[in-house]
GUDO-68696 format. One record per residue (C-alpha): residue number from 1; x, y, z. Coordinates in steps of 0.5 Angstrom, whole numbers, plus 500, padded with zeros to 3 digits. Each point is the difference from the previous one (the first is absolute). Layout:
- NUM;X;Y;Z
...
//
This chain:
- 1;508;508;539
- 2;501;498;507
- 3;506;504;501
- 4;496;506;497
- 5;494;499;504
- 6;496;499;494
- 7;497;493;502
- 8;499;495;505
- 9;504;494;497
- 10;498;494;503
- 11;504;493;499
- 12;498;493;501
- 13;492;503;500
- 14;495;497;496
- 15;493;502;498
- 16;495;495;501
- 17;494;504;498
- 18;498;506;496
- 19;493;503;500
- 20;498;506;496
- 21;495;504;504
- 22;496;506;499
- 23;505;505;503
- 24;506;496;499
- 25;503;494;501
- 26;501;495;505
- 27;506;495;501
- 28;502;494;504
- 29;507;499;501
- 30;504;495;504
- 31;507;501;503
- 32;504;495;505
- 33;494;496;501
- 34;495;506;501
- 35;495;503;496
- 36;498;507;500
- 37;494;504;496
- 38;502;507;497
- 39;496;505;496
- 40;502;505;494
- 41;497;504;495
- 42;503;496;494
- 43;504;494;499
- 44;505;498;494
- 45;502;493;498
- 46;507;500;498
- 47;501;493;501
- 48;503;497;494
- 49;497;496;494
- 50;496;495;504
- 51;497;506;504
- 52;496;497;506
- 53;497;507;500
- 54;497;499;493
- 55;497;493;502
- 56;497;503;506
- 57;497;506;495
- 58;498;494;495
- 59;503;505;495
- 60;502;495;493
- 61;506;501;496
- 62;499;500;493
- 63;505;498;494
- 64;503;495;497
- 65;502;493;502
- 66;507;499;504
- 67;505;501;495
- 68;505;495;503
- 69;503;497;507
- 70;506;503;502
- 71;506;498;506
- 72;503;506;503
- 73;507;498;503
- 74;503;505;504
- 75;508;499;501
- 76;507;503;502
- 77;506;498;495
- 78;506;504;497
- 79;498;500;493
- 80;505;506;498
- 81;504;496;496
- 82;494;499;495
- 83;497;506;500
- 84;505;506;501
- 85;502;501;493
- 86;492;501;498
- 87;497;503;506
- 88;492;499;500
- 89;494;499;505
- 90;497;494;496
- 91;504;494;497
- 92;496;495;496
- 93;503;493;499
- 94;498;495;496
- 95;502;493;499
- 96;498;492;500
- 97;501;500;507
- 98;497;507;503
- 99;496;506;497
- 100;499;506;504
- 101;502;507;502
- 102;505;502;505
- 103;498;507;504
- 104;506;504;503
- 105;497;502;507
- 106;506;504;502
- 107;505;499;494
- 108;505;496;504
- 109;497;494;504
- 110;493;500;501
- 111;496;497;494
- 112;493;497;498
- 113;499;495;495
- 114;493;499;497
- 115;498;494;496
- 116;494;496;498
- 117;497;494;502
- 118;495;495;498
- 119;494;500;505
- 120;497;494;497
- 121;505;496;503
- 122;504;504;505
- 123;499;505;506
- 124;505;505;503
- 125;501;495;505
- 126;504;496;495
- 127;505;505;500
- 128;504;499;506
- 129;507;505;501
- 130;504;494;497
- 131;496;499;494
- 132;500;508;499
- 133;507;500;501
- 134;501;495;494
- 135;496;504;496
- 136;503;506;501
- 137;507;497;499
- 138;497;497;493
- 139;498;507;498
- 140;507;503;501
- 141;503;494;497
- 142;505;500;506
- 143;500;495;506
- 144;506;503;503
- 145;496;506;503
- 146;498;501;507
- 147;492;501;500
- 148;497;501;507
- 149;492;499;499
- 150;497;505;505
- 151;492;499;498
- 152;496;496;495
- 153;493;502;498
- 154;495;499;495
- 155;495;505;496
- 156;495;500;495
- 157;501;505;494
- 158;493;503;499
- 159;497;506;496
- 160;494;502;504
- 161;497;507;503
- 162;495;500;506
- 163;493;502;497
- 164;500;505;506
- 165;505;504;503
- 166;495;502;506
- 167;494;497;504
- 168;497;505;505
- 169;506;502;505
- 170;505;495;497
- 171;505;501;494
- 172;505;495;497
- 173;507;502;498
- 174;506;497;497
- 175;500;493;498
- 176;493;499;504
- 177;497;504;494
- 178;504;498;494
- 179;505;494;498
- 180;504;500;493
- 181;506;497;498
- 182;507;503;502
- 183;502;501;493
- 184;500;508;499
- 185;502;501;508
- 186;494;504;501
- 187;496;496;505
- 188;503;504;507
- 189;500;506;496
- 190;492;499;499
- 191;499;498;507
- 192;504;506;503
- 193;496;505;495
- 194;494;497;503
- 195;502;502;507
- 196;502;507;498
- 197;493;501;497
- 198;496;497;506
- 199;505;503;505
- 200;498;508;499
- 201;493;498;499
- 202;499;497;506
- 203;504;505;504
- 204;496;506;496
- 205;493;497;502
- 206;502;498;507
- 207;503;507;502
- 208;494;503;497
- 209;502;504;494
- 210;497;495;495
- 211;493;497;499
- 212;500;492;501
- 213;498;499;493
- 214;507;502;498
- 215;502;493;502
- 216;495;497;494
- 217;506;503;495
- 218;505;495;503
- 219;496;494;496
- 220;499;504;494
- 221;507;502;499
- 222;504;494;503
- 223;497;494;497
- 224;501;503;492
- 225;507;501;502
- 226;501;493;502
- 227;496;497;494
- 228;504;503;496
- 229;507;498;503
- 230;497;493;500
- 231;499;500;493
- 232;507;503;499
- 233;503;495;505
- 234;496;494;496
- 235;503;502;493
- 236;507;500;503
- 237;499;493;503
- 238;498;498;493
- 239;505;503;496
- 240;505;497;505
- 241;498;493;497
- 242;504;501;494
- 243;506;501;503
- 244;499;493;503
- 245;499;502;507
- 246;493;502;501
- 247;494;497;503
- 248;498;497;493
- 249;506;498;497
- 250;501;493;498
- 251;505;496;496
- 252;505;505;500
- 253;505;497;503
- 254;499;494;496
- 255;501;504;494
- 256;506;503;503
- 257;504;493;501
- 258;497;497;493
- 259;505;496;497
- 260;498;504;493
- 261;504;506;500
- 262;495;503;496
- 263;495;499;505
- 264;504;503;506
- 265;502;506;496
- 266;493;502;498
- 267;498;500;507
- 268;506;504;502
- 269;499;505;495
- 270;492;500;502
- 271;503;501;507
- 272;504;506;499
- 273;495;503;496
- 274;495;499;506
- 275;505;503;505
- 276;500;506;496
- 277;493;501;500
- 278;500;500;508
- 279;502;507;500
- 280;493;503;502
- 281;500;495;505
- 282;506;504;504
- 283;499;507;497
- 284;492;501;502
- 285;501;507;503
- 286;493;502;498
- 287;497;494;503
- 288;503;501;506
- 289;499;508;501
- 290;495;502;494
- 291;494;497;503
- 292;495;505;501
- 293;493;501;504
- 294;495;502;495
- 295;495;495;500
- 296;493;502;503
- 297;500;500;507
- 298;507;503;501
- 299;501;505;505
- 300;502;505;494
- 301;497;506;496
- 302;501;499;493
- 303;503;506;496
- 304;497;497;493
- 305;507;499;497
- 306;502;494;497
- 307;506;495;502
- 308;506;500;497
- 309;501;495;494
- 310;504;495;501
- 311;503;495;495
- 312;501;494;505
- 313;496;501;506
- 314;505;496;504
- 315;506;503;499
- 316;499;507;497
- 317;499;505;506
- 318;498;507;499
- 319;500;505;506
- 320;494;504;501
- 321;496;503;505
- 322;493;498;497
- 323;495;499;506
- 324;501;493;502
- 325;507;499;498
- 326;507;500;505
- 327;503;507;501
- 328;505;501;495
- 329;508;500;503
- 330;504;506;498
- 331;506;503;504
- 332;498;506;503
- 333;504;505;505
- 334;496;501;507
- 335;502;504;505
- 336;507;500;497
- 337;500;492;500
- 338;500;496;494
- 339;494;495;500
- 340;495;496;496
- 341;493;503;499
- 342;498;493;503
- 343;503;502;507
- 344;495;506;500
- 345;494;494;501
- 346;499;498;508
- 347;494;499;504
- 348;496;506;498
- 349;497;502;494
- 350;505;504;495
- 351;498;506;497
- 352;504;502;494
- 353;498;507;496
- 354;503;504;494
- 355;505;506;501
- 356;494;504;500
- 357;495;496;504
- 358;501;501;507
- 359;494;503;501
- 360;496;493;500
- 361;504;498;506
- 362;495;504;504
- 363;494;496;498
- 364;503;494;504
- 365;504;503;505
- 366;497;498;507
- 367;494;496;497
- 368;497;495;504
- 369;506;495;503
- 370;503;499;493
- 371;508;500;501
- 372;503;504;494
- 373;506;502;498
- 374;502;504;494
- 375;505;503;495
- 376;500;505;495
- 377;504;499;494
- 378;505;505;499
- 379;500;502;507
- 380;500;494;505
- 381;503;495;495
- 382;505;502;494
- 383;501;494;494
- 384;507;499;498
- 385;499;498;493
- 386;493;499;499
- 387;494;505;499
- 388;495;498;506
- 389;494;503;497
- 390;501;496;493
- 391;502;493;504
- 392;493;501;505
- 393;496;503;494
- 394;498;506;504
- 395;500;508;498
- 396;503;505;504
- 397;493;500;504
- 398;499;493;500
- 399;500;495;506
- 400;501;493;502
- 401;497;496;505
- 402;505;494;502
- 403;497;494;505
- 404;505;498;506
- 405;501;493;495
- 406;503;505;495
- 407;495;499;495
- 408;497;507;497
- 409;493;500;502
- 410;498;507;496
- 411;503;505;495
- 412;498;506;497
- 413;504;503;495
- 414;497;507;499
- 415;495;501;505
- 416;494;505;499
- 417;493;502;503
- 418;500;497;507
- 419;506;502;504
- 420;499;494;505
- 421;499;495;494
- 422;506;497;504
- 423;496;499;506
- 424;494;497;496
- 425;505;495;497
- 426;503;498;507
- 427;493;499;503
- 428;499;495;494
- 429;507;496;502
- 430;499;499;507
- 431;492;499;500
- 432;498;506;504
- 433;497;506;500
- 434;503;507;503
- 435;500;507;499
- 436;506;505;499
- 437;502;502;507
//
């Protein structure tokens, strides 16, 4: 960001006060023993799970009590002898001496090991590097591997979302707005999507091509996604319990090591079955990409169509251009190059029309300060193996408005009547009023 001139990145700087004013925000920052007051139109608290900004705003977190207390150990070691015949990202181990999960950071020497501890009798301070080295060796079942501990830290497994994503001119994003178990691996995805959703709206309002009420849609759109992802992640965490490695698993090791062979065999059979049940945990494409912005307050214009019918809301992904959904992927040829239709999305409002719908573009060309780009199906882009009209759900005279975050804002399958209905829809999405140029 610094190299591209997109932001003033300051290291070693701390915000000590943040005040929401009538016309923006005022913050006091400290660096090198000096304090300075800065002002801005808006502020974003993306300062992690224990967010200071959230605390300053008095915004509460709503959800479940903590699920578990974890120790995270970042270390270097050559584990190729143990992993090269079964490459993976996650490796769970369970025995009487140690139980946890190894995460491959680079597939070679950089690893983390996560395991639970009991906060009633211990704290993270009770896990110095030497003790952690012994725990990792026990989990590996090997004492001859050189383990270089880099960092040890404690963290709390929570399942919570902020009650508000916005207060005045201040917004919350990422872990400051939501925190849930890592089971499912969508925590960072959720935070990045927060930023993607908020950034274009702030740019639109600050640059004058959208009304300030557009920013209210951030909470309306992103909080339901975080709540859904929280529920999904908690369900995954509870499923893991039956494998013997989840936060609620108890007595599993004892049964595995029972002197009664029937007890041990039954536990192994139960674990084998529960492992098979984890498949949705690692293949939840719809949970990751299929979320849609169609709740009240969203910056979209509904077209009256129903969402796809899914057998499993987490795993079954159906590409659709229904308003609020992510623009579907398709391979298309544009200017002689093969690109994904997703590559058409940029820092502008994208207008897609059917092959006979180019006249709709005249309604939005040059309107106010709205930056737009446009493509006509069959003329500007040609699909390689897909009927784009069918994929997007529009006829030859239809149109589609796509937001800079890649979500469909409005769609008209076969317009009639008002020749500039597309302009009316765009005005609703951007919370502005304008007339054709």
